[in-house]
C-alpha positions as YAML, in Angstrom:
chain: A
units: angstrom
residues:
- id: 1
  name: MET
  ca: [-8.51, 16.38, -5.31]
- id: 2
  name: GLN
  ca: [-5.63, 14.00, -4.44]
- id: 3
  name: GLN
  ca: [-6.74, 11.58, -7.19]
- id: 4
  name: MET
  ca: [-6.65, 14.42, -9.73]
- id: 5
  name: HIS
  ca: [-3.17, 15.40, -8.57]
- id: 6
  name: ASP
  ca: [-1.97, 11.78, -8.86]
- id: 7
  name: ARG
  ca: [-3.43, 11.50, -12.35]
- id: 8
  name: GLN
  ca: [-1.67, 14.71, -13.42]
- id: 9
  name: LEU
  ca: [1.65, 13.36, -12.16]
- id: 10
  name: ARG
  ca: [1.13, 10.08, -14.03]
- id: 11
  name: ASP
  ca: [0.26, 11.98, -17.23]
- id: 12
  name: ARG
  ca: [3.35, 14.15, -16.80]
- id: 13
  name: LEU
  ca: [5.51, 11.05, -16.41]
- id: 14
  name: ALA
  ca: [3.99, 9.42, -19.50]
- id: 15
  name: ASP
  ca: [4.52, 12.56, -21.56]
- id: 16
  name: GLN
  ca: [8.10, 12.88, -20.29]
- id: 17
  name: THR
  ca: [8.78, 9.23, -21.21]
- id: 18
  name: ARG
  ca: [7.51, 9.77, -24.75]
- id: 19
  name: ARG
  ca: [9.56, 12.92, -25.24]
- id: 20
  name: LEU
  ca: [12.74, 11.45, -23.74]
- id: 21
  name: ALA
  ca: [12.53, 8.44, -26.06]
- id: 22
  name: ALA
  ca: [12.18, 10.50, -29.25]
- id: 23
  name: VAL
  ca: [15.20, 11.20, -31.41]
- id: 24
  name: ARG
  ca: [14.66, 14.65, -32.88]
- id: 25
  name: THR
  ca: [16.57, 15.75, -35.95]
- id: 26
  name: PRO
  ca: [16.53, 19.53, -36.44]
- id: 27
  name: LEU
  ca: [14.63, 20.74, -39.49]
- id: 28
  name: GLU
  ca: [17.69, 22.66, -40.69]
- id: 29
  name: THR
  ca: [19.93, 19.59, -40.91]
- id: 30
  name: VAL
  ca: [21.64, 18.94, -44.25]
- id: 31
  name: GLY
  ca: [23.67, 15.99, -45.44]
- id: 32
  name: PRO
  ca: [23.20, 12.31, -44.48]
- id: 33
  name: ALA
  ca: [22.26, 13.18, -40.89]
- id: 34
  name: SER
  ca: [19.06, 14.83, -42.15]
- id: 35
  name: GLY
  ca: [17.55, 11.36, -42.57]
- id: 36
  name: TYR
  ca: [18.46, 10.17, -39.09]
- id: 37
  name: GLY
  ca: [15.63, 9.81, -36.57]
- id: 38
  name: ALA
  ca: [12.40, 11.77, -36.42]
- id: 39
  name: ARG
  ca: [12.64, 15.06, -38.31]
- id: 40
  name: ALA
  ca: [11.44, 18.14, -36.43]
- id: 41
  name: THR
  ca: [8.63, 20.12, -38.03]
- id: 42
  name: ALA
  ca: [9.27, 23.35, -36.13]
- id: 43
  name: PRO
  ca: [12.28, 25.53, -36.95]
- id: 44
  name: ALA
  ca: [15.20, 25.81, -34.57]
- id: 45
  name: ALA
  ca: [15.76, 28.89, -32.47]
- id: 46
  name: THR
  ca: [18.14, 31.31, -34.20]
- id: 47
  name: PRO
  ca: [19.63, 34.71, -33.31]
- id: 48
  name: ALA
  ca: [16.93, 37.36, -33.00]
- id: 49
  name: ARG
  ca: [18.81, 39.91, -35.12]
- id: 50
  name: PRO
  ca: [20.55, 39.28, -38.46]
- id: 51
  name: GLN
  ca: [24.31, 39.08, -38.11]
- id: 52
  name: ARG
  ca: [25.01, 40.78, -41.42]
- id: 53
  name: LEU
  ca: [25.35, 44.54, -40.97]
- id: 54
  name: SER
  ca: [26.49, 47.16, -43.47]
- id: 55
  name: THR
  ca: [29.35, 49.00, -41.80]
- id: 56
  name: GLY
  ca: [31.58, 51.45, -43.62]
- id: 57
  name: PRO
  ca: [33.04, 51.27, -47.10]
- id: 58
  name: THR
  ca: [34.88, 47.95, -46.63]
- id: 59
  name: VAL
  ca: [33.26, 45.03, -48.41]
- id: 60
  name: SER
  ca: [33.57, 42.32, -45.78]
- id: 61
  name: TYR
  ca: [31.24, 39.58, -44.65]
- id: 62
  name: PRO
  ca: [31.29, 39.12, -40.84]
- id: 63
  name: ASP
  ca: [32.84, 36.09, -39.20]
- id: 64
  name: PRO
  ca: [30.24, 33.67, -37.83]
- id: 65
  name: PRO
  ca: [30.19, 33.24, -34.02]
- id: 66
  name: HIS
  ca: [32.34, 30.45, -32.61]
- id: 67
  name: THR
  ca: [31.37, 30.75, -28.91]
- id: 68
  name: MET
  ca: [28.24, 30.54, -26.78]
- id: 69
  name: SER
  ca: [27.64, 31.13, -23.09]
- id: 70
  name: LEU
  ca: [25.49, 28.90, -20.90]
- id: 71
  name: GLN
  ca: [23.12, 31.78, -20.24]
- id: 72
  name: GLU
  ca: [22.71, 32.40, -23.97]
- id: 73
  name: CYS
  ca: [21.89, 28.74, -24.48]
- id: 74
  name: LYS
  ca: [19.35, 28.74, -21.64]
- id: 75
  name: THR
  ca: [17.70, 31.93, -22.87]
- id: 76
  name: HIS
  ca: [17.12, 30.59, -26.39]
- id: 77
  name: MET
  ca: [16.02, 27.17, -25.14]
- id: 78
  name: ALA
  ca: [13.47, 28.66, -22.72]
- id: 79
  name: GLY
  ca: [10.53, 28.15, -25.10]
- id: 80
  name: ASP
  ca: [9.58, 25.12, -27.18]
- id: 81
  name: ALA
  ca: [12.77, 25.10, -29.30]
- id: 82
  name: ALA
  ca: [14.53, 21.73, -29.48]
- id: 83
  name: ILE
  ca: [17.82, 23.32, -30.50]
- id: 84
  name: TYR
  ca: [19.40, 26.76, -30.83]
- id: 85
  name: ILE
  ca: [21.59, 27.31, -33.90]
- id: 86
  name: LYS
  ca: [23.66, 30.44, -33.37]
- id: 87
  name: SER
  ca: [25.92, 29.61, -36.31]
- id: 88
  name: ARG
  ca: [27.51, 26.63, -38.00]
- id: 89
  name: PHE
  ca: [30.10, 26.72, -35.24]
- id: 90
  name: ALA
  ca: [27.97, 27.27, -32.14]
- id: 91
  name: VAL
  ca: [24.80, 25.32, -31.29]
- id: 92
  name: CYS
  ca: [23.06, 24.10, -28.16]
- id: 93
  name: THR
  ca: [20.34, 21.72, -27.12]
- id: 94
  name: GLY
  ca: [18.86, 20.70, -23.80]
- id: 95
  name: ILE
  ca: [16.38, 18.60, -21.91]
- id: 96
  name: GLN
  ca: [14.45, 18.71, -18.64]
- id: 97
  name: VAL
  ca: [14.61, 15.42, -16.75]
- id: 98
  name: THR
  ca: [11.67, 14.78, -14.40]
- id: 99
  name: THR
  ca: [11.36, 11.86, -12.01]
- id: 100
  name: VAL
  ca: [7.96, 11.10, -10.44]
- id: 101
  name: TRP
  ca: [8.52, 9.30, -7.14]
- id: 102
  name: THR
  ca: [6.04, 6.45, -6.62]
- id: 103
  name: ARG
  ca: [5.78, 3.73, -3.98]
- id: 104
  name: SER
  ca: [4.55, 0.19, -4.62]
- id: 105
  name: ASN
  ca: [0.90, 1.24, -4.15]
- id: 106
  name: GLY
  ca: [1.18, 3.27, -7.35]
- id: 107
  name: ASN
  ca: [0.51, 6.66, -5.80]
- id: 108
  name: PRO
  ca: [2.98, 9.44, -6.67]
- id: 109
  name: ILE
  ca: [4.29, 11.27, -3.61]
- id: 110
  name: GLY
  ca: [6.89, 13.65, -5.06]
- id: 111
  name: THR
  ca: [8.89, 14.87, -8.04]
- id: 112
  name: SER
  ca: [12.45, 15.91, -8.78]
- id: 113
  name: THR
  ca: [13.69, 17.73, -11.86]
- id: 114
  name: PHE
  ca: [16.83, 19.18, -13.36]
- id: 115
  name: ALA
  ca: [17.83, 20.60, -16.73]
- id: 116
  name: LEU
  ca: [20.75, 19.46, -18.86]
- id: 117
  name: TYR
  ca: [22.17, 21.85, -21.47]
- id: 118
  name: ILE
  ca: [24.69, 20.86, -24.13]
- id: 119
  name: ARG
  ca: [26.66, 23.46, -26.10]
- id: 120
  name: GLY
  ca: [28.67, 22.48, -29.15]
- id: 121
  name: THR
  ca: [31.35, 24.92, -30.33]
- id: 122
  name: VAL
  ca: [34.23, 24.93, -32.80]
- id: 123
  name: LYS
  ca: [37.14, 27.35, -32.82]
- id: 124
  name: ASP
  ca: [38.01, 28.99, -36.13]
- id: 125
  name: ASN
  ca: [39.78, 26.53, -38.47]
- id: 126
  name: ASP
  ca: [39.86, 23.76, -35.85]
- id: 127
  name: ARG
  ca: [38.99, 20.08, -36.25]
- id: 128
  name: THR
  ca: [38.00, 19.56, -32.61]
- id: 129
  name: ILE
  ca: [34.39, 20.02, -31.53]
- id: 130
  name: ARG
  ca: [33.91, 20.83, -27.86]
- id: 131
  name: TYR
  ca: [30.66, 19.89, -26.13]
- id: 132
  name: ASP
  ca: [29.98, 21.60, -22.79]
- id: 133
  name: TYR
  ca: [27.42, 19.84, -20.57]
- id: 134
  name: ASP
  ca: [25.80, 21.73, -17.69]
- id: 135
  name: ALA
  ca: [23.31, 20.24, -15.23]
- id: 136
  name: THR
  ca: [21.33, 23.07, -13.62]
- id: 137
  name: ASP
  ca: [18.02, 24.14, -12.04]
- id: 138
  name: PHE
  ca: [17.61, 21.27, -9.58]
- id: 139
  name: LYS
  ca: [14.20, 21.10, -7.86]
- id: 140
  name: LYS
  ca: [12.50, 18.72, -5.44]
- id: 141
  name: ILE
  ca: [8.83, 18.64, -4.47]
- id: 142
  name: LYS
  ca: [7.47, 16.67, -1.49]
- id: 143
  name: THR
  ca: [8.95, 13.21, -0.80]
- id: 144
  name: THR
  ca: [11.89, 11.99, -2.91]
- id: 145
  name: ALA
  ca: [14.96, 9.75, -2.59]
- id: 146
  name: THR
  ca: [17.33, 11.75, -4.77]
- id: 147
  name: SER
  ca: [20.37, 10.70, -2.75]
- id: 148
  name: GLY
  ca: [20.04, 7.30, -4.45]
- id: 149
  name: LEU
  ca: [18.88, 8.44, -7.90]
- id: 150
  name: GLN
  ca: [21.72, 7.58, -10.29]
- id: 151
  name: ILE
  ca: [22.23, 10.00, -13.20]
- id: 152
  name: LYS
  ca: [24.48, 8.94, -16.06]
- id: 153
  name: ILE
  ca: [25.48, 11.59, -18.62]
- id: 154
  name: GLU
  ca: [27.23, 10.68, -21.86]
- id: 155
  name: GLY
  ca: [27.76, 11.80, -25.44]
- id: 156
  name: SER
  ca: [27.34, 9.15, -28.11]
- id: 157
  name: ILE
  ca: [28.10, 8.97, -31.83]
- id: 158
  name: PRO
  ca: [25.49, 6.48, -33.08]
- id: 159
  name: GLN
  ca: [26.28, 6.96, -36.75]
- id: 160
  name: VAL
  ca: [29.02, 8.37, -38.95]
- id: 161
  name: TRP
  ca: [29.50, 8.63, -42.72]
- id: 162
  name: PRO
  ca: [31.68, 6.99, -43.98]
- id: 163
  name: SER
  ca: [31.39, 4.22, -41.41]
- id: 164
  name: ARG
  ca: [35.14, 3.52, -41.51]
- id: 165
  name: ALA
  ca: [35.97, 6.91, -39.94]
- id: 166
  name: ARG
  ca: [37.27, 6.77, -36.39]
- id: 167
  name: ALA
  ca: [36.97, 9.54, -33.82]
- id: 168
  name: GLN
  ca: [39.44, 10.80, -31.24]
- id: 169
  name: GLN
  ca: [37.51, 11.60, -28.05]
- id: 170
  name: GLY
  ca: [38.43, 13.30, -24.80]
- id: 171
  name: GLY
  ca: [37.02, 15.05, -21.76]
- id: 172
  name: ASP
  ca: [35.07, 14.04, -18.66]
- id: 173
  name: LEU
  ca: [32.30, 11.87, -20.08]
- id: 174
  name: PRO
  ca: [30.68, 9.49, -19.42]
- id: 175
  name: VAL
  ca: [29.99, 10.41, -15.81]
- id: 176
  name: THR
  ca: [27.61, 8.87, -13.25]
- id: 177
  name: LYS
  ca: [26.57, 10.68, -10.09]
- id: 178
  name: THR
  ca: [23.51, 10.83, -7.91]
- id: 179
  name: PHE
  ca: [21.01, 13.65, -8.25]
- id: 180
  name: ASP
  ca: [22.18, 15.08, -4.90]
- id: 181
  name: GLN
  ca: [25.86, 14.86, -5.85]
- id: 182
  name: LEU
  ca: [25.20, 16.83, -9.04]
- id: 183
  name: GLN
  ca: [23.12, 19.37, -7.15]
- id: 184
  name: GLN
  ca: [25.83, 19.89, -4.54]
- id: 185
  name: MET
  ca: [28.63, 20.48, -7.06]
- id: 186
  name: PRO
  ca: [29.69, 24.15, -7.33]
- id: 187
  name: SER
  ca: [29.29, 23.70, -11.07]
- id: 188
  name: ALA
  ca: [27.96, 20.47, -12.56]
- id: 189
  name: HIS
  ca: [29.90, 21.07, -15.76]
- id: 190
  name: PHE
  ca: [31.47, 18.41, -17.96]
- id: 191
  name: ILE
  ca: [33.33, 18.45, -21.28]
- id: 192
  name: HIS
  ca: [33.39, 16.04, -24.20]
- id: 193
  name: THR
  ca: [35.63, 16.61, -27.23]
- id: 194
  name: VAL
  ca: [35.35, 14.88, -30.61]
- id: 195
  name: ARG
  ca: [37.81, 15.08, -33.50]
- id: 196
  name: TYR
  ca: [38.15, 13.23, -36.78]
- id: 197
  name: ALA
  ca: [41.55, 13.39, -38.47]
- id: 198
  name: PRO
  ca: [41.68, 14.39, -42.16]
- id: 199
  name: GLY
  ca: [41.94, 11.69, -44.80]
- id: 200
  name: GLN
  ca: [38.97, 9.65, -43.55]
- id: 201
  name: GLY
  ca: [36.18, 11.35, -45.48]
- id: 202
  name: THR
  ca: [34.39, 11.02, -48.79]
- id: 203
  name: GLY
  ca: [35.39, 13.05, -51.81]
- id: 204
  name: SER
  ca: [38.91, 13.06, -50.40]
- id: 205
  name: GLY
  ca: [40.35, 14.82, -53.44]
- id: 206
  name: ALA
  ca: [38.01, 17.78, -53.08]
- id: 207
  name: ALA
  ca: [36.30, 17.95, -49.70]
- id: 208
  name: ASP
  ca: [37.29, 14.94, -47.55]
- id: 209
  name: VAL
  ca: [34.01, 15.11, -45.61]
- id: 210
  name: VAL
  ca: [32.98, 13.14, -42.54]
- id: 211
  name: PHE
  ca: [29.35, 13.53, -41.44]
- id: 212
  name: GLY
  ca: [28.12, 12.39, -38.06]
- id: 213
  name: VAL
  ca: [25.30, 12.18, -35.57]
- id: 214
  name: TYR
  ca: [26.09, 13.35, -32.05]
- id: 215
  name: GLN
  ca: [23.54, 12.27, -29.47]
- id: 216
  name: PRO
  ca: [23.69, 13.42, -25.84]
- id: 217
  name: VAL
  ca: [22.13, 10.83, -23.52]
- id: 218
  name: VAL
  ca: [21.04, 11.10, -19.89]
- id: 219
  name: THR
  ca: [19.92, 7.99, -17.99]
- id: 220
  name: SER
  ca: [18.12, 8.04, -14.62]
- id: 221
  name: THR
  ca: [18.05, 4.88, -12.49]
- id: 222
  name: LEU
  ca: [15.76, 4.69, -9.44]
- id: 223
  name: PRO
  ca: [17.04, 3.39, -6.09]
- id: 224
  name: PRO
  ca: [15.57, 0.10, -4.74]
- id: 225
  name: GLY
  ca: [12.03, 0.26, -3.39]
- id: 226
  name: TRP
  ca: [10.71, 2.85, -5.85]
- id: 227
  name: VAL
  ca: [8.40, 2.12, -8.78]
- id: 228
  name: GLY
  ca: [8.56, 3.72, -12.22]
- id: 229
  name: ASN
  ca: [10.27, 3.84, -15.56]
- id: 230
  name: SER
  ca: [13.81, 2.80, -14.68]
- id: 231
  name: PRO
  ca: [16.26, 3.22, -16.19]
- id: 232
  name: ALA
  ca: [14.69, 6.21, -17.97]
- id: 233
  name: VAL
  ca: [16.69, 7.31, -21.00]
- id: 234
  name: GLY
  ca: [16.51, 10.91, -22.19]
- id: 235
  name: LYS
  ca: [17.75, 12.12, -25.55]
- id: 236
  name: PRO
  ca: [17.59, 15.82, -26.44]
- id: 237
  name: ALA
  ca: [17.70, 16.90, -30.08]
- id: 238
  name: MET
  ca: [20.68, 15.33, -31.78]
- id: 239
  name: ILE
  ca: [23.46, 17.54, -33.15]
- id: 240
  name: ALA
  ca: [24.83, 17.05, -36.68]
- id: 241
  name: PRO
  ca: [28.62, 17.58, -36.74]
- id: 242
  name: ARG
  ca: [30.77, 17.61, -39.87]
- id: 243
  name: TRP
  ca: [34.47, 17.58, -40.66]
- id: 244
  name: ASP
  ca: [36.05, 18.57, -43.97]
- id: 245
  name: ALA
  ca: [39.40, 19.34, -45.52]
- id: 246
  name: GLY
  ca: [38.25, 20.95, -48.75]
- id: 247
  name: LYS
  ca: [41.01, 22.56, -50.77]
- id: 248
  name: TYR
  ca: [38.62, 25.36, -51.72]
- id: 249
  name: LEU
  ca: [37.66, 26.07, -48.10]
- id: 250
  name: GLY
  ca: [39.51, 27.62, -45.17]
- id: 251
  name: ASN
  ca: [42.70, 26.16, -43.64]
- id: 252
  name: PRO
  ca: [43.46, 23.83, -46.58]
- id: 253
  name: THR
  ca: [47.04, 23.11, -45.41]
- id: 254
  name: GLY
  ca: [46.64, 23.21, -41.63]
- id: 255
  name: GLY
  ca: [49.22, 25.96, -41.38]
- id: 256
  name: GLY
  ca: [51.83, 23.57, -42.67]
- id: 257
  name: ASN
  ca: [50.63, 20.65, -40.52]
- id: 258
  name: PRO
  ca: [48.59, 18.21, -42.66]
- id: 259
  name: ALA
  ca: [47.06, 16.65, -39.52]
- id: 260
  name: ASN
  ca: [45.29, 19.94, -38.79]
- id: 261
  name: LYS
  ca: [44.06, 20.87, -42.25]
- id: 262
  name: GLY
  ca: [40.39, 21.60, -42.72]
- id: 263
  name: ALA
  ca: [37.96, 22.16, -39.85]
- id: 264
  name: ALA
  ca: [34.83, 21.00, -38.09]
- id: 265
  name: SER
  ca: [31.42, 22.63, -38.30]
- id: 266
  name: PHE
  ca: [27.76, 21.69, -37.85]
- id: 267
  name: SER
  ca: [25.76, 20.40, -40.78]
- id: 268
  name: TYR
  ca: [22.90, 22.91, -40.85]
- id: 269
  name: VAL
  ca: [21.78, 25.32, -43.55]
- id: 270
  name: ALA
  ca: [23.60, 28.64, -43.26]
- id: 271
  name: THR
  ca: [21.90, 31.94, -44.07]
- id: 272
  name: LEU
  ca: [23.42, 34.59, -46.33]
- id: 273
  name: ILE
  ca: [22.31, 38.07, -45.27]
- id: 274
  name: TYR
  ca: [22.07, 40.75, -47.95]
- id: 275
  name: SER
  ca: [20.71, 44.25, -47.38]
- id: 276
  name: THR
  ca: [18.80, 46.75, -49.51]
- id: 277
  name: ASN
  ca: [19.94, 49.57, -47.22]
- id: 278
  name: SER
  ca: [21.22, 52.60, -49.14]
- id: 279
  name: ALA
  ca: [24.65, 52.15, -47.51]
- id: 280
  name: ALA
  ca: [24.92, 48.44, -48.34]
- id: 281
  name: PRO
  ca: [27.43, 47.79, -51.14]
- id: 282
  name: GLU
  ca: [25.29, 44.89, -52.42]
- id: 283
  name: ARG
  ca: [21.98, 46.81, -52.35]
- id: 284
  name: GLY
  ca: [21.15, 46.41, -56.05]
- id: 285
  name: VAL
  ca: [21.58, 42.63, -55.92]
- id: 286
  name: ALA
  ca: [19.62, 42.45, -52.67]
- id: 287
  name: ALA
  ca: [16.72, 44.35, -54.26]
- id: 288
  name: HIS
  ca: [16.80, 41.96, -57.22]
- id: 289
  name: ILE
  ca: [16.66, 38.90, -54.96]
- id: 290
  name: LYS
  ca: [13.84, 40.42, -52.93]
- id: 291
  name: LYS
  ca: [11.84, 40.94, -56.12]
- id: 292
  name: ALA
  ca: [12.56, 37.39, -57.30]
- id: 293
  name: TYR
  ca: [11.24, 36.01, -54.01]
- id: 294
  name: THR
  ca: [8.27, 38.29, -53.43]
- id: 295
  name: THR
  ca: [6.99, 38.89, -56.99]
- id: 296
  name: PRO
  ca: [8.58, 36.19, -59.15]
- id: 297
  name: GLY
  ca: [5.97, 36.69, -61.89]
- id: 298
  name: ALA
  ca: [7.27, 40.21, -62.47]
- id: 299
  name: THR
  ca: [10.83, 39.03, -63.21]
- id: 300
  name: LYS
  ca: [12.50, 37.93, -66.44]
- id: 301
  name: PRO
  ca: [12.32, 35.47, -68.06]
- id: 302
  name: PRO
  ca: [8.53, 35.13, -67.63]
- id: 303
  name: ASN
  ca: [7.30, 31.99, -65.92]
- id: 304
  name: ARG
  ca: [4.05, 31.90, -63.95]
- id: 305
  name: ASN
  ca: [5.27, 28.81, -62.05]
- id: 306
  name: LYS
  ca: [8.53, 30.41, -60.98]
- id: 307
  name: LYS
  ca: [9.53, 29.56, -57.41]
- id: 308
  name: ILE
  ca: [13.17, 30.04, -56.58]
- id: 309
  name: ALA
  ca: [14.94, 28.00, -53.90]
- id: 310
  name: GLY
  ca: [16.72, 29.41, -50.88]
- id: 311
  name: GLN
  ca: [13.75, 30.57, -48.81]
- id: 312
  name: THR
  ca: [13.09, 27.55, -46.55]
- id: 313
  name: PRO
  ca: [15.22, 24.79, -44.96]
- id: 314
  name: SER
  ca: [13.38, 22.19, -47.02]
- id: 315
  name: ASP
  ca: [14.38, 23.90, -50.28]
- id: 316
  name: PRO
  ca: [17.82, 25.49, -49.91]
- id: 317
  name: LEU
  ca: [20.32, 26.61, -52.52]
- id: 318
  name: HIS
  ca: [23.33, 24.37, -53.16]
- id: 319
  name: ARG
  ca: [26.85, 25.56, -53.87]
- id: 320
  name: LEU
  ca: [28.34, 24.69, -57.26]
- id: 321
  name: TYR
  ca: [32.13, 24.75, -57.24]
- id: 322
  name: LEU
  ca: [33.66, 21.65, -58.79]
- id: 323
  name: ASP
  ca: [31.87, 21.71, -62.16]
- id: 324
  name: ASP
  ca: [33.43, 24.67, -63.96]
- id: 325
  name: ARG
  ca: [31.54, 23.92, -67.18]
- id: 326
  name: ARG
  ca: [28.18, 24.11, -65.45]
- id: 327
  name: ARG
  ca: [29.07, 27.41, -63.75]
- id: 328
  name: LYS
  ca: [30.06, 28.91, -67.10]
- id: 329
  name: THR
  ca: [26.85, 27.61, -68.69]
- id: 330
  name: ASN
  ca: [24.81, 29.22, -65.91]
- id: 331
  name: HIS
  ca: [26.40, 32.57, -66.67]
- id: 332
  name: ALA
  ca: [26.08, 32.21, -70.43]
- id: 333
  name: ARG
  ca: [22.34, 31.54, -70.12]
- id: 334
  name: ALA
  ca: [21.99, 34.56, -67.86]
- id: 335
  name: VAL
  ca: [23.74, 36.90, -70.30]
- id: 336
  name: SER
  ca: [21.67, 35.66, -73.24]
- id: 337
  name: SER
  ca: [18.51, 36.26, -71.19]
- id: 338
  name: CYS
  ca: [19.61, 39.79, -70.29]
- id: 339
  name: ARG
  ca: [20.17, 40.56, -73.97]
- id: 340
  name: ARG
  ca: [16.82, 39.08, -74.92]
- id: 341
  name: TYR
  ca: [14.71, 40.89, -72.32]
- id: 342
  name: PHE
  ca: [16.65, 44.11, -71.73]
- id: 343
  name: GLY
  ca: [18.24, 44.74, -75.12]
- id: 344
  name: ALA
  ca: [21.72, 44.50, -76.58]
- id: 345
  name: ASP
  ca: [22.87, 47.49, -74.52]
- id: 346
  name: TYR
  ca: [21.58, 46.12, -71.22]
- id: 347
  name: THR
  ca: [24.94, 47.13, -69.73]
- id: 348
  name: ASP
  ca: [24.02, 50.82, -70.19]
- id: 349
  name: HIS
  ca: [27.36, 51.65, -71.81]
- id: 350
  name: GLY
  ca: [29.31, 49.33, -69.52]
- id: 351
  name: THR
  ca: [27.92, 50.62, -66.21]
- id: 352
  name: LYS
  ca: [25.80, 47.56, -65.42]
- id: 353
  name: ASP
  ca: [26.23, 43.78, -65.17]
- id: 354
  name: CYS
  ca: [23.75, 41.02, -65.83]
- id: 355
  name: ASP
  ca: [22.85, 39.91, -62.32]
- id: 356
  name: GLU
  ca: [21.56, 36.35, -62.17]
- id: 357
  name: PHE
  ca: [19.63, 34.72, -59.37]
- id: 358
  name: PRO
  ca: [20.03, 32.01, -58.26]
- id: 359
  name: PHE
  ca: [23.74, 32.67, -58.38]
- id: 360
  name: GLN
  ca: [26.03, 31.32, -61.07]
- id: 361
  name: SER
  ca: [27.78, 29.38, -58.29]
- id: 362
  name: THR
  ca: [24.69, 27.29, -57.42]
- id: 363
  name: TYR
  ca: [23.17, 24.13, -58.85]
- id: 364
  name: GLU
  ca: [19.91, 26.08, -59.14]
- id: 365
  name: GLY
  ca: [21.51, 28.60, -61.52]
- id: 366
  name: CYS
  ca: [20.12, 29.66, -64.90]
- id: 367
  name: ALA
  ca: [21.11, 26.44, -66.70]
- id: 368
  name: GLN
  ca: [19.63, 24.07, -64.13]
- id: 369
  name: ALA
  ca: [17.02, 22.67, -66.51]
- id: 370
  name: GLU
  ca: [19.74, 21.78, -69.02]
- id: 371
  name: PHE
  ca: [21.48, 19.55, -66.49]
- id: 372
  name: ASP
  ca: [18.43, 18.31, -64.58]
- id: 373
  name: PRO
  ca: [15.51, 17.11, -66.76]
- id: 374
  name: HIS
  ca: [13.16, 17.29, -63.77]
- id: 375
  name: ALA
  ca: [13.86, 20.96, -63.05]
- id: 376
  name: GLU
  ca: [11.41, 23.74, -63.90]
- id: 377
  name: LYS
  ca: [12.47, 25.69, -67.00]
- id: 378
  name: ASN
  ca: [13.16, 29.42, -66.70]
- id: 379
  name: ASN
  ca: [13.10, 29.15, -62.92]
- id: 380
  name: PHE
  ca: [15.50, 32.04, -62.43]
- id: 381
  name: SER
  ca: [15.65, 35.82, -62.69]
- id: 382
  name: VAL
  ca: [18.01, 38.19, -64.49]
- id: 383
  name: LEU
  ca: [18.30, 41.96, -64.14]
- id: 384
  name: PRO
  ca: [20.89, 44.58, -65.12]
- id: 385
  name: VAL
  ca: [22.45, 45.87, -61.89]
- id: 386
  name: ILE
  ca: [25.10, 48.55, -61.33]
- id: 387
  name: SER
  ca: [28.43, 46.84, -61.87]
- id: 388
  name: ARG
  ca: [30.06, 47.86, -58.60]
- id: 389
  name: GLN
  ca: [27.11, 46.62, -56.56]
- id: 390
  name: ASN
  ca: [27.00, 43.33, -58.44]
- id: 391
  name: GLN
  ca: [30.73, 42.78, -57.95]
- id: 392
  name: ASP
  ca: [30.59, 43.68, -54.26]
- id: 393
  name: ALA
  ca: [27.73, 41.23, -53.78]
- id: 394
  name: GLY
  ca: [29.95, 38.58, -55.39]
- id: 395
  name: ILE
  ca: [32.79, 39.39, -52.98]
- id: 396
  name: LEU
  ca: [30.44, 39.01, -50.02]
- id: 397
  name: LEU
  ca: [29.09, 35.72, -51.39]
- id: 398
  name: ALA
  ca: [32.60, 34.27, -51.79]
- id: 399
  name: GLN
  ca: [33.47, 35.27, -48.22]
- id: 400
  name: PHE
  ca: [30.20, 33.79, -46.94]
- id: 401
  name: TYR
  ca: [30.98, 30.48, -48.66]
- id: 402
  name: LYS
  ca: [34.47, 30.30, -47.18]
- id: 403
  name: LYS
  ca: [33.69, 31.50, -43.66]
- id: 404
  name: ASN
  ca: [30.74, 29.12, -43.34]
- id: 405
  name: ARG
  ca: [32.53, 26.22, -45.03]
- id: 406
  name: ILE
  ca: [29.81, 25.66, -47.64]
- id: 407
  name: ILE
  ca: [30.77, 22.59, -49.65]
- id: 408
  name: ASP
  ca: [29.85, 21.71, -53.23]
- id: 409
  name: GLY
  ca: [26.81, 19.50, -53.79]
- id: 410
  name: MET
  ca: [23.50, 18.36, -52.39]
- id: 411
  name: ASP
  ca: [24.86, 17.44, -48.94]
- id: 412
  name: ASP
  ca: [25.03, 21.11, -47.99]
- id: 413
  name: GLY
  ca: [22.79, 24.12, -48.45]
- id: 414
  name: PHE
  ca: [22.15, 27.74, -47.63]
- id: 415
  name: LEU
  ca: [19.32, 30.25, -47.46]
- id: 416
  name: ILE
  ca: [19.01, 33.94, -48.34]
- id: 417
  name: LYS
  ca: [17.61, 36.62, -46.05]
- id: 418
  name: ILE
  ca: [17.12, 40.17, -47.31]
- id: 419
  name: THR
  ca: [17.11, 42.95, -44.73]
- id: 420
  name: SER
  ca: [16.77, 46.70, -45.03]
...
């Protein structure tokens, strides 16, 4: 029985070592950071209920959350999720650090564990990202020497694009304390702040974007006389921060202070929520998108291979803003398709618009195949939709773009979710 117990402890330590050494990049990551480290295959944890609700007659897209409590982080990280993405401005990750205590004879005689949670948040229109670190849930089993177990906690930035960009950092990290010292603190809570000033990014005339990789690191070092993997380095899922100062996004002037223009966010696909509910102002457009996703063969123009982007993190939609000619061509192709398949009076005496999906303001719009020779032809859908509903959907889309800081091009992306 004791030999089986020892073997289980050794297996647990080996598994912990493998997991701590892995760099996990969330599946939802967009931009250069998406190619950093080992890409996760499972989706991140996300809010259980859609944030987009139809409330009253005002056409207004809700503000994304900018805060997260420790308890909320712990709750969503309780399963197998490597990261919880509440919004582009509030994410968390975490790791359980286990030490198997072994003497020179190789027999394990005890274990100690604790959890480390890291929350990244950004205030509205702010360039500073705040990372809150909390060490919690300390446990000891049988014989340990935790009074001498050194725990180092730090936040690293192993890569940034462009490489010339320089960060301003603040807070409490790095910090080194023993396991017992952390456990005895009223709150083992530490802060790390990271800020990149504007003017350091790429596309400076339009977006001025800095992409980065933020990697929390926890290192455990055994006291003398104990055998095992030491120092053991743990790395939870990396976080993908981003800074921009796009003139077409929020806070383009910094309130009169150029040093504060633009904002930070996290480089993950955002999700646009539309509703088919009878009270939703965008209901006609939502119903059209739902049809295009669920029964694409029944939409116009006909194409049996039609598969429209925006349904999965691996195939998102991409915002088109800077190329005005391409946006206009998207719309022109949509209108000509509406006339062809629904007749010259598809507007029903001016009461309907030609709704196009993907949107005119995306690279996947109706004219995609004209600009990309590798794109599927007729991989879009058009449908006459009541004008007011089409226009309200456009208002919501514009607000979604701005509030979530969606930038032009392939280094960003968003998904669509239709609710009822």
